[in-house]
C-alpha positions as CSV (number, residue, x, y, z in Angstrom):
1,M,21.0,-34.9,106.0
2,M,24.4,-34.1,105.0
3,R,23.7,-33.2,101.6
4,Q,20.8,-30.8,102.6
5,K,23.9,-29.2,104.6
6,L,26.1,-29.1,102.0
7,K,23.2,-27.1,99.9
8,Q,22.7,-24.7,102.4
9,G,26.5,-23.9,102.8
10,I,26.8,-23.6,99.1
11,L,23.9,-21.0,99.1
12,L,25.2,-19.2,102.0
13,A,29.0,-19.1,101.0
14,L,27.0,-17.6,97.4
15,N,25.2,-15.0,99.2
16,A,28.3,-13.9,101.7
17,A,30.2,-13.2,98.1
18,D,28.0,-10.2,97.7
19,D,27.4,-11.2,94.0
20,L,30.9,-12.1,93.1
21,P,31.6,-15.3,91.2
22,M,33.0,-17.8,93.5
23,P,35.4,-20.2,91.9
24,E,34.1,-23.9,92.4
25,S,37.0,-24.9,94.2
26,A,36.2,-22.3,97.1
27,L,33.0,-22.7,97.0
28,L,33.2,-26.7,97.3
29,S,35.7,-26.1,100.3
30,A,32.9,-23.7,102.0
31,A,30.3,-26.1,101.8
32,V,32.2,-29.1,103.5
33,R,33.5,-26.6,105.8
34,W,30.1,-25.8,106.7
35,C,29.0,-29.5,107.5
36,K,32.0,-29.7,110.7
37,P,32.2,-31.8,112.6
38,A,30.7,-34.1,109.9
39,E,33.1,-35.1,106.9
40,P,31.6,-34.7,103.7
41,T,34.0,-35.1,100.3
42,N,34.3,-32.6,97.8
43,A,32.6,-35.0,95.6
44,D,29.9,-35.0,97.9
45,A,29.7,-31.3,98.1
46,K,29.8,-31.2,93.9
47,E,26.5,-33.6,94.4
48,A,25.0,-30.9,96.4
49,L,26.1,-28.3,94.0
50,L,24.6,-29.6,90.8
51,D,21.1,-30.3,93.0
52,V,21.3,-26.8,94.0
53,E,22.0,-25.6,90.0
54,R,18.9,-28.3,88.9
55,Y,16.7,-26.3,91.2
56,G,17.8,-23.0,89.7
57,F,19.4,-21.8,92.5
58,V,22.7,-21.5,90.8
59,Q,24.3,-20.7,87.7
60,G,27.9,-21.5,86.5
61,A,30.1,-19.9,84.1
62,S,33.4,-21.3,82.6
63,A,35.7,-20.5,80.2
64,P,38.5,-22.5,78.4
65,L,41.5,-23.1,80.6
66,E,39.8,-21.6,83.6
67,E,38.0,-22.9,86.7
68,T,33.9,-22.6,86.5
69,T,32.7,-19.5,88.9
70,W,29.3,-19.9,90.6
71,T,26.6,-17.2,91.7
72,L,23.2,-17.2,92.7
73,T,20.4,-16.6,90.7
74,T,17.7,-14.2,91.7
75,S,15.7,-17.2,93.3
76,G,18.7,-18.4,94.5
77,I,19.0,-14.9,96.8
78,H,15.7,-15.1,97.8
79,K,16.4,-18.9,99.2
80,A,19.6,-17.9,100.8
81,R,18.2,-14.6,102.4
82,H,15.6,-17.3,103.8
83,L,18.3,-19.5,105.3
84,R,19.8,-17.0,107.4
């Protein structure tokens, strides 16, 4: 149940970013906050992020010496809008 809530938090946070890439640290933090009062770890949130990436809902981009940033894919936008 918590993993599902983390996935929802990831999709909703990226949807709220209005197509702007979100740094991974901010995204994981938003997902963890979405699960309150439960207390998932950043590692739990990272696993959920990798799940939604495998589903094709998000994509990450990184450059040397920079944090990975994440955005929704077209199917991720559709899924996130359905969660509202």
